[in-house]
C-alpha positions as CSV (number, residue, x, y, z in Angstrom):
1,M,44.1,34.4,20.5
2,S,43.3,31.0,19.0
3,F,45.6,29.2,16.7
4,A,43.1,29.7,13.9
5,E,43.1,33.4,14.5
6,G,46.9,33.5,14.6
7,M,47.0,31.7,11.2
8,I,44.4,33.9,9.6
9,N,46.2,37.0,10.9
10,S,49.6,35.8,9.6
11,N,48.3,34.7,6.1
12,P,49.4,37.1,3.4
13,V,45.8,37.0,2.0
14,A,44.0,39.8,3.9
15,V,40.6,39.3,5.4
16,S,38.7,42.4,6.4
17,E,36.7,42.9,9.5
18,P,34.0,41.7,10.3
19,K,34.7,38.8,8.0
20,K,37.9,37.9,9.8
21,S,36.2,37.6,13.2
22,E,33.2,35.7,11.8
23,L,35.6,33.4,9.8
24,V,37.7,32.7,12.9
25,S,34.5,32.0,14.9
26,A,33.3,29.6,12.3
27,I,36.6,27.7,12.1
28,N,36.9,27.4,15.9
29,A,33.2,26.3,16.2
30,C,33.7,23.7,13.6
31,I,36.9,22.4,15.3
32,D,35.1,22.3,18.7
33,C,32.0,20.6,17.2
34,G,34.1,18.0,15.3
35,Q,35.8,17.1,18.6
36,A,32.5,17.0,20.5
37,C,30.8,14.9,17.9
38,T,33.8,12.5,17.8
39,S,33.7,12.2,21.6
40,C,29.9,11.8,21.7
41,S,30.0,9.0,19.1
42,D,32.7,7.2,21.1
43,A,30.7,7.7,24.3
44,C,27.6,6.3,22.6
45,L,29.5,3.2,21.7
46,A,30.3,2.7,25.4
47,E,26.7,2.9,26.5
48,E,24.8,-0.2,27.6
49,N,21.9,0.6,25.2
50,V,24.3,1.1,22.2
51,L,21.8,-0.5,19.8
52,T,19.3,2.3,20.5
53,L,22.0,4.9,19.7
54,R,23.0,3.7,16.2
55,G,21.4,6.7,14.6
56,V,23.2,9.1,16.9
57,I,26.5,7.3,16.4
58,R,26.1,7.6,12.6
59,T,25.0,11.2,12.7
60,T,27.8,12.3,15.1
61,A,30.4,10.5,13.1
62,D,29.2,12.3,9.9
63,S,29.1,15.6,11.7
64,A,32.6,15.2,13.0
65,D,33.9,14.6,9.5
66,M,31.8,17.4,8.0
67,C,33.0,19.9,10.7
68,T,36.6,18.9,10.3
69,A,36.5,19.2,6.5
70,T,34.7,22.6,6.8
71,A,37.3,23.9,9.2
72,K,40.0,22.9,6.8
73,I,38.3,24.5,3.8
74,L,37.5,27.7,5.6
75,S,41.2,27.9,6.7
76,R,42.3,28.1,3.1
77,L,42.2,31.8,2.1
78,N,44.0,31.7,-1.2
79,H,41.8,31.8,-4.4
80,P,38.5,30.5,-2.9
81,K,35.8,29.3,-5.2
82,W,32.9,31.2,-3.5
83,N,30.1,29.0,-4.9
84,V,31.9,25.9,-3.6
85,L,32.6,27.5,-0.2
86,R,29.0,28.5,0.2
87,A,27.9,24.9,-0.6
88,V,30.3,23.5,1.9
89,V,29.1,25.9,4.6
90,D,25.5,25.2,3.8
91,A,26.1,21.4,4.0
92,C,27.8,21.7,7.3
93,I,25.0,23.9,8.7
94,T,22.5,21.2,7.6
95,Q,24.5,18.4,9.1
96,V,25.1,20.1,12.5
97,R,21.4,21.1,12.7
98,V,20.4,17.4,12.2
99,C,23.0,16.2,14.6
100,G,22.0,18.8,17.2
101,A,18.4,17.7,17.0
102,E,19.3,14.0,17.2
103,C,21.6,14.5,20.2
104,N,19.0,16.7,21.9
105,E,16.6,13.7,21.8
106,H,19.1,11.7,23.9
107,S,20.3,14.5,26.1
108,R,18.2,13.7,29.1
109,M,19.7,10.2,29.4
110,H,23.2,11.0,28.2
111,E,25.2,14.1,29.2
112,H,27.6,13.6,26.3
113,C,24.6,14.0,23.9
114,A,23.7,17.3,25.7
115,V,27.2,18.6,25.3
116,C,27.3,17.6,21.7
117,A,23.9,19.2,21.0
118,Q,25.1,22.5,22.4
119,S,28.3,22.3,20.3
120,C,26.2,21.7,17.2
121,R,24.0,24.7,18.0
122,S,27.1,26.9,18.5
123,A,28.6,25.7,15.2
124,E,25.4,26.2,13.3
125,K,25.1,29.8,14.7
126,A,28.8,30.6,13.8
127,L,28.5,29.1,10.3
128,Q,25.2,31.0,9.7
129,S,26.9,34.3,10.7
130,Y,29.8,33.6,8.3
131,R,27.5,32.4,5.5
132,T,25.6,35.7,5.7
133,L,28.9,37.6,5.1
134,I,29.9,35.5,2.1
135,E,26.5,35.7,0.5
136,E,27.5,38.9,-1.3
137,R,30.4,37.3,-3.1
């Protein structure tokens, strides 16, 4: 059990299945993606060809911030504003999609970009699954 799952399970605000498992997956994917994007940005700064990686550095830094903020917002179960929550999830989906594509362009030369691209794809998938479940609210 992840810490996110433990916290969701221990919160007095009940979350029903399958929303709970999709929520936990989205939170964990955002946390993982935020870490991967932070590490990728840092690794890009250490590369010899750092000037050619400026776009990736910016995109990964933005994605790290977006994923971290989204994980925090998704972790708050009490009195959600569903329209705001959907907008945050949609923005994060867009950001990780853009980041994943950008990192994928550099993945043949830089393994850290390949790892980051995969993490972005995983976050996008988890967020889309959760977004589908909250659409009805």
